[in-house]
N, C-alpha and C positions, 0 to 999 in steps of 0.2 A: 139240099135239104140239111146237109149234115149241119152245116152254120147256122140255118135259122133255127134248128134245135139248141146246137151249145148257144145261142143267142138266148134263146127264151128257158135254158136251164140255170144262164149266168143272172136271168132277168127276176126270177122266182126266188131265185139265192140271196142276191140285194134286198129283193122287196122281205122277205120272212127275216133276214141280218137287222134291217130298219125294224120293222115291229117288235122284232125281243127288243131293240137297245130303244126306240118308243115306250115298251112295256115298261122296261128298268128305269128308267126315270120315272116314270110316273111314279113307277113305288118307291120308288129313293127320295121323290118330291112328297108323298103321302107320308113315310116313315119321320120325314125331318118337321115334318108340319105340327106330328102329332107328338114327336119330341119335345116343341119348342110349347106347346098348349099345356102338356105337362109339367114345363118346367114354371110355366108363369101362373100355372093353376099352382103349385107347390108354394113359390115364394111371394104369391100373393103380387104379379104385376099382368098388368092388361097388353095384349099380343095383338098388334094389326100386321096384318100382311096383303096388301094391294099391287094391283099391278103386276100379277104373276105372269113369269115367262118359266115355259118350260126348264126345269133344273132348279132354277134361283129365283128368288121372289123381285121383281121393283124395288119394291119398298119393305124393308121389316121395323116397327118400331115395337119395344118394350118401354113401359114407364110404372110408376109404383103406382098401386090405387089408395093406398094412402101413407101417411109418413111424408118426409124431405120428397120435393120435388125434382126428378129425373128425366132425361128422356135417352135413348142410344134407339142411334139407326143406323140401317144399313142400306143404303143408295146406292144408284151407280152414279160414278161421274158425272157422266153429260148432264145427269137431272139436280147436280148443285147449282147453286146460281152463282156465277161468274167463275167456273169452277177452270177451262181454259189450259187445262193439263194434257201431255201428252196421255195415248193411252186410253181415249173416252170412250166409255160402256164398260171400262171396267171398273167395281165397287169399291165403296167406302165405306168404314164404321166412325159413328161422332157418338160421344157421352158428353151429354151437356149438363148442365146444372151450374143456375144462381146463385148455391150456395154448397162452399165458405166461397169468399169472394175478398180480393185484397184491395180496398180501396184506395192504398198508397205503394201500388205497385203491380208491376206482369214482370210473371217469368215464364219462361218458355225452357224445355227440357225436352232433349232431341236425341235420338242414335247418333254416335258419334259421325262428326263429318268426313266426308273420306281427306286423305291426306294432304291433296294439295288444297283445300279451302282451310282446314285445319293449320296450317302454317300462314294464310294470310291474316285468318283470324289472331293470330300473336300481336301484330301489330294493328288491328281494330277491328270491329267487330262486323264493318261492313259483310262481306263474305260471307259469316256466319247468317247473319241477318237475312240475308237475302235466299240463301241457299232453304235456310228452315219455314221461312216463309211461304218460296214459294211448295213447300210440300200441304200450305194452308189454304185448301180451295174456300172462298168467299171472305169476307173484309177483317182487315190487318185484324189483331187485335190492339187494345188499347197502349198509347206509350211506345210502339212499335219501332218508331225515328230514335227511341233514348235507345233501349238495346244495348248493352254490352256484354262480352265473354266475358265470364267467373269463372273458375274452378269449381267444376262439376263433380259427380260420380264416375267412376269409371264406366267405360263405355258410350258414355254420354254430352254430348254439349250442351253446357247450362247459358242461359241470355236470361239476363235480369237489366230491370230499369235503376237497381241500387242492391246492395248489400243485402242479399238471402237471406243471410243469420239474423236479418232483422224478426223475420217473416217463421223460418222457419231450419230446418240441419238438411239440405240437400243429400246427406247421406244418407238420409230415412226413405228417401224419395227412390236414390238410385236402389236402395236393397229391396226394396216392393216391384220396382221394375226386374231387377234380377231375379227377382223368385218366379215372376210373369214369364221373362222370356230368357232363361241363362245366359245363351249365347248372344242377346243382342238383338239379333235379325227378329224383326215380328213384334219388335217394342213399340207401343206409342208413343206421339208429340205431343207433350203433356202443357197445355197452356191455361196461367194462373195469374188473376187481375182482377179489373172492376167489374166485368162483365160475370165473372165466377170460375168455375172448373171446366176445362175441354179436353176429350184425349180424343185425338185424330187417330185412327191406324187404317194408311192405305191400301187395305185390302176389303176383301165383304167377309163379315161373321155371320153363319148362317146356319152353324148345327148348334144342338142346344148346349152342349158339353163348352164351344169353346165363347159363344155367348156369356155364359154362367159366370167364367172365369173371368173375363172382360170386365161387366160387369163387378163384378166381386173386388176387381185391379182398384176400382174408382173410387169403390167404397172404402179401400185400405188409404186409398190416395186422401180422400176425404178426411180421414179420422188424422192422417200426418197433416193436412193445412189446417 
């Protein structure tokens, strides 16, 4: 009898704890959504959240209601076409804009490669290109086969199809990224070329303050480019 009562007490406690966690997640989800709605209203952006699951959305999209066209999306990596990445089900965030664009070249600026890949990249770009392109789900950017390693800002690996100085000062990009993430961790991969500008962040951005900082970074890079 004692064992039965103990089991009932444990079951009741677990049910109560589960209910508290569920309520906390629902309140957190509502708060997050309201903060995103307030951000979109304040900045004049359109917000779409669909395929929601408890705790975080399956897809979150922001875009301007007017002015230059761009889109930022947070989606599960398993829903990205051709992802094929380890850790499927995790989220990734992408900023996409057709302008600015670089018709004559392609540039990729990524967080610094691990020491082993960096040493290999000294004699050729193949290791660096493979490592960085593996971080970008979907179709490879134009000119990927012609990318070479160039001197880049601290904490970054710079790939380009030609001398980037013909278009920009890589140090300006480095300063903008350093202001966004001073320690290097959490910086997005920047892809700039004929298709326009892309910022790929291998991690879901769901909070309003984080999303605003990410979009402001993209707009600062747009100004530089």
